[in-house]
C-alpha positions in Angstrom: 14.7 122.0 185.6 17.5 120.0 187.3 19.8 121.0 190.1 22.3 118.9 192.1 20.7 118.1 195.5 24.2 118.1 197.0 25.8 121.3 195.7 23.0 123.1 193.8 24.8 123.4 190.5 23.1 122.7 187.2 25.7 121.1 184.9 25.8 117.4 184.4 27.6 114.5 182.7 25.0 112.2 181.1 25.3 109.5 178.4 23.6 110.1 175.1 23.4 107.7 172.2 24.3 109.2 168.8 25.3 108.1 165.3 28.6 109.1 163.7 29.9 109.0 160.1 33.1 107.1 160.0 36.0 106.8 157.6 36.7 103.1 157.1 39.3 101.2 155.1 38.6 98.7 152.3 37.9 96.0 154.9 35.3 98.2 156.7 37.6 98.8 159.7 37.4 102.1 161.5 40.0 104.7 160.5 38.5 107.9 161.9 35.5 110.0 162.4 34.1 112.1 159.5 31.1 113.7 161.4 31.0 113.6 165.2 27.2 113.6 165.5 24.8 112.8 162.6 21.8 112.1 164.7 20.7 111.7 168.4 19.2 108.3 169.0 18.6 108.7 172.7 18.7 112.0 174.6 19.3 111.8 178.4 16.2 111.3 180.4 15.1 110.8 184.0 15.8 107.0 183.8 19.5 107.6 183.0 22.3 108.2 185.5 23.2 111.9 185.8 26.5 113.0 187.4 27.0 116.6 188.7 29.8 118.2 186.8 30.9 120.1 190.0 30.7 117.7 192.9 30.5 114.3 191.2 27.2 113.2 192.9 25.4 110.7 190.6 21.9 109.2 190.6 18.9 108.6 188.4 17.8 111.8 186.7 14.6 112.1 188.8 16.8 112.8 191.8 17.9 116.1 190.2 14.4 117.4 189.4 13.3 120.6 191.0 10.2 122.8 190.6 10.7 126.5 190.1 9.0 128.7 192.8 7.3 131.8 191.5 
């Protein structure tokens, strides 16, 4: 589980690597997107930079890790 250490919220902006299907012209140049996300190549992990959607604090993903108390 992840939470922002500054404000406590749990929504983040993180970069993922995906593949898309494109529409191209007869020279192979980009015209538009046919399918936004065909496959996820790299999901966000603890080595990536995570940014809190609410307060903007950003750091490596491990900074946001919390353990749930039972």
